[in-house]
N, C-alpha and C positions, 0 to 999 in steps of 0.2 A: 650206683653207690659212689659217693664222693669221699675222697680221703683228705685229711687235713694236711697243711703244709709241714707239720712236724713229722709226719710219716713218710714224707718224700714224694707223695703223689701230687697231682695238680689240684689246686684249690678250686672250689666251685665258684667263688667270687673273690675279688681282691679284698684285702683288709681295709676297713673303713678308717678314715682319718678322724681323730677326735675333734669334737666341736670346740668352738671358742670358749664356751662356758665350761666344758670339761677340762680344757687346758688351764683356764683360770683357777678352777678348783684344785687341780693338781699342783699348780704353782703355790697356791695359798697353803695347802697341806704340807708341801715340801719345805716351804719357807718357815713354817712353824716348827719343824723339826730340824731345820738346817741342812737339808739334803739338796743335791743337785736335781733340777727338774728337767725332764726331757722336753724338747721342743717338738713342734709339729713336723719339722723337716727330717728327712731320712738321708743318711749318707748314701754313697753309691752302692755299698754292699747291703743296704736295707736296714742297717743298725741305726736306732734313733740317735740323733745328735743331742748331746746334753750341754747345758749352759749353767754357769754358776748363778745361784739365786742370792741376791743381797740379803743380809740378815734383816729381819723385820723389827722395827723399833716399836716401842709401846704405843706411840701415836698412830703409826700405820696399822697396828693390830686393832686399835680402837675403831679406826675408820672401816676396817674390814669386818668388824663385828666379832672379833675374837677375844673379848674381854673376859678374864677369869677372875672369880672371887673366891677367896679361901675363907671358909667358915670353921669355927671351932665345933667340936662335937655338941656342946651345949646349945650353940646358936642353931645348928642344924636340927637338933631335936625340938627346939622351940618352934621352928618353922613347921616341922612335921606335926607337932601337937596342935598348932593353930590351924593347919590345913584339915586335920582330922576333926577338930571341933566344928569348923565351918561345914564340913561334909555331913556331920551328924545333924546340925541345925537345918541344913537344906533338906536332908532326907526326912526329918520329922515334919517340916513344913509341908513337903509334898504329900506325905502320908495323911496328915490332917486334911489337906485340901482334897485329896482323893476321897476320904471318908465323907466330907461335907458334900461333895458332888454326888456321891453314891446315895446319900440320904435324900438330897434334892430330887434326884432322878427317880428313886423308888416311890416317892409320894405321889 
């Protein structure tokens, strides 16, 4: 039975370092909220070294895919109504198509 490092016993395997993609995702999330991001390096005592993340400008946020759009309640309900209308149309077309195929197969 192996015990975790938090209980004081030896760990079964050393902790894995985060991948480059995970580090990039952490930095993007932390930059969006303005927090410091931990780097992949650990200090001598095993504590992650942190570095200050520069604030993200609107242009950088657009390049990272973090564009936000604010809609009014009416605009949002218009989108929802349009989506529901399209779903009903597609469902009815599929139902009619299935009935036609059933009629053709039964003959």
